[in-house]
C-alpha positions as CSV (number, residue, x, y, z in Angstrom):
1,M,17.4,13.4,-14.2
2,K,17.7,9.7,-14.0
3,S,13.8,9.4,-13.2
4,Q,13.4,11.4,-16.1
5,K,15.1,9.4,-17.8
6,L,13.1,6.4,-16.5
7,F,10.5,7.7,-16.8
8,C,10.5,9.0,-20.7
9,S,12.0,5.4,-21.3
10,I,8.6,4.0,-20.0
11,G,6.7,6.2,-21.4
12,G,7.9,5.5,-25.2
13,L,7.9,1.8,-23.9
14,F,4.0,2.3,-23.2
15,V,3.4,3.9,-26.6
16,C,5.1,1.4,-28.6
17,V,3.4,-1.0,-27.2
18,M,-0.1,0.5,-27.4
19,S,-0.7,-0.6,-31.3
20,L,-0.1,-4.4,-29.7
21,Q,-2.2,-3.9,-27.3
22,A,-5.3,-2.2,-28.9
23,C,-6.6,-5.7,-29.9
24,S,-6.8,-7.5,-26.7
25,R,-9.6,-7.7,-24.5
26,Y,-10.0,-7.5,-20.6
27,D,-12.6,-8.4,-18.3
28,P,-14.0,-5.0,-18.1
29,V,-13.7,-3.4,-14.6
30,P,-15.4,-0.1,-13.8
31,A,-14.1,3.3,-13.0
32,S,-16.3,3.1,-9.2
33,D,-13.1,0.2,-8.6
34,C,-10.2,2.3,-8.9
35,N,-9.6,1.8,-5.6
36,K,-8.5,-2.1,-6.1
37,V,-6.8,-1.2,-9.5
38,V,-5.1,1.2,-7.9
39,S,-3.5,-0.7,-5.1
40,H,-2.6,-3.6,-7.5
41,A,-0.7,-1.3,-9.0
42,Q,1.2,0.0,-6.5
43,K,1.7,-3.6,-5.6
44,V,3.3,-5.1,-9.1
45,L,4.9,-1.3,-9.9
46,G,6.4,-1.0,-6.0
47,S,8.7,2.1,-6.1
48,M,8.2,3.2,-9.8
49,A,4.3,3.5,-8.9
50,P,3.7,7.1,-9.1
51,S,1.8,9.1,-5.9
52,R,-1.8,7.1,-5.4
53,S,-3.9,11.0,-6.6
54,E,-1.9,10.8,-10.7
55,M,-3.1,7.3,-10.8
56,M,-7.0,7.5,-9.5
57,T,-7.2,10.5,-12.1
58,D,-5.7,8.9,-15.0
59,C,-8.2,5.0,-13.1
60,K,-11.0,7.5,-13.5
61,K,-10.2,8.6,-16.9
62,A,-9.6,4.9,-18.4
63,S,-11.3,2.4,-19.9
64,D,-13.2,-0.5,-19.0
65,N,-10.7,-2.2,-20.7
66,D,-7.9,-0.6,-20.1
67,R,-8.6,-1.0,-16.1
68,G,-8.7,-4.8,-16.7
69,C,-6.2,-4.9,-18.4
70,I,-4.0,-3.2,-15.1
71,M,-6.0,-5.9,-13.2
72,A,-4.8,-9.0,-15.2
73,A,-1.3,-7.5,-14.9
74,T,1.2,-9.1,-12.7
75,K,4.8,-7.5,-14.2
76,K,5.1,-3.9,-14.1
77,G,6.1,-4.6,-17.9
78,Q,2.7,-5.6,-18.5
79,I,0.9,-2.7,-17.1
80,A,3.1,-0.4,-19.5
81,Q,1.2,-1.9,-22.0
82,C,-1.8,-1.1,-20.9
83,G,-3.4,1.7,-22.0
């Protein structure tokens, strides 16, 4: 139950901040670099990271700019703003 509330909170934060993040541009990262992107995201998110397979699927669906945003992130909150 607690983890569901946490994921809902993170999702809500993600949606709220998405509109602010839309104007930012990052160095584009191609889908072929998803292994690097997922590894970096797992390192930043730590125990809060979803499964690697789920993150790989999301990475491949994301835009080059979104992947660049994740690679530029150094804190959990910054990753939550990517999308």
